[in-house]
C-alpha positions in Angstrom: 4.4 -47.1 -5.2 6.2 -46.7 -1.9 9.6 -45.1 -1.4 10.9 -48.4 0.0 10.0 -50.0 -3.4 12.3 -47.5 -5.2 15.3 -48.4 -3.0 17.9 -50.4 -4.8 16.7 -49.6 -8.3 19.4 -48.5 -10.8 19.1 -45.1 -12.4 19.8 -45.2 -16.2 20.0 -42.3 -18.7 17.7 -42.8 -21.7 20.0 -41.0 -24.1 23.1 -43.2 -23.7 22.1 -46.0 -21.4 24.7 -45.0 -18.8 24.0 -46.2 -15.2 24.0 -43.3 -12.8 23.8 -45.0 -9.5 21.0 -46.5 -7.3 18.1 -44.9 -5.6 19.4 -46.2 -2.2 22.4 -43.8 -2.6 20.1 -40.9 -3.7 17.8 -38.5 -2.1 14.4 -37.0 -3.0 13.4 -33.3 -2.6 9.8 -33.0 -1.7 7.8 -29.7 -1.7 6.6 -29.3 1.9 3.4 -27.5 1.0 2.2 -29.7 -1.8 3.9 -33.0 -1.0 5.0 -33.3 -4.6 8.4 -34.8 -5.4 10.5 -32.1 -7.2 13.9 -33.6 -7.6 15.9 -36.8 -7.4 19.4 -36.0 -6.1 22.1 -38.5 -7.4 25.7 -38.6 -6.3 28.0 -38.2 -9.4 31.4 -39.2 -8.1 32.4 -42.8 -7.9 35.6 -42.4 -6.1 37.4 -45.3 -4.4 37.8 -43.2 -1.1 34.9 -40.7 -1.2 35.6 -39.5 2.4 38.8 -37.8 1.1 37.0 -35.8 -1.7 34.1 -33.4 -1.9 30.9 -35.1 -2.9 29.2 -33.9 -6.0 25.5 -34.4 -6.8 23.2 -33.9 -9.7 19.5 -32.8 -9.3 17.3 -34.6 -11.8 13.8 -33.0 -12.0 11.1 -35.5 -11.3 9.4 -34.7 -14.7 12.6 -36.1 -16.4 11.8 -39.6 -15.0 10.3 -41.4 -17.9 9.8 -45.0 -16.6 10.0 -46.8 -13.3 10.5 -50.5 -14.0 11.2 -53.5 -11.8 15.0 -53.0 -11.8 15.6 -49.6 -13.4 14.5 -46.0 -13.3 14.9 -44.5 -16.7 15.6 -40.7 -16.9 15.8 -38.4 -19.9 18.5 -35.8 -19.1 17.9 -34.1 -22.4 14.3 -33.3 -21.5 15.4 -30.5 -19.2 18.7 -29.1 -17.9 19.9 -30.7 -14.7 21.7 -28.9 -11.9 25.1 -30.0 -10.6 26.5 -28.9 -7.3 
């Protein structure tokens, strides 16, 4: 699968079905030595005027991604603790 194919897919939490954003608004952290994807970084604030507030993000470890479908990426946030910053 190409990165461009992930763009636009919704991210959903397996535990409660909550939508967490789209891949197009997110970033990937890739290990430079191995080329392995380590984290998916998702913005957590859905403010009306985000340029007036500090942006907050959540790192979702790549091993917490359970399924990549045609429209959704399903993540299990209970599988491992996530980091917020």
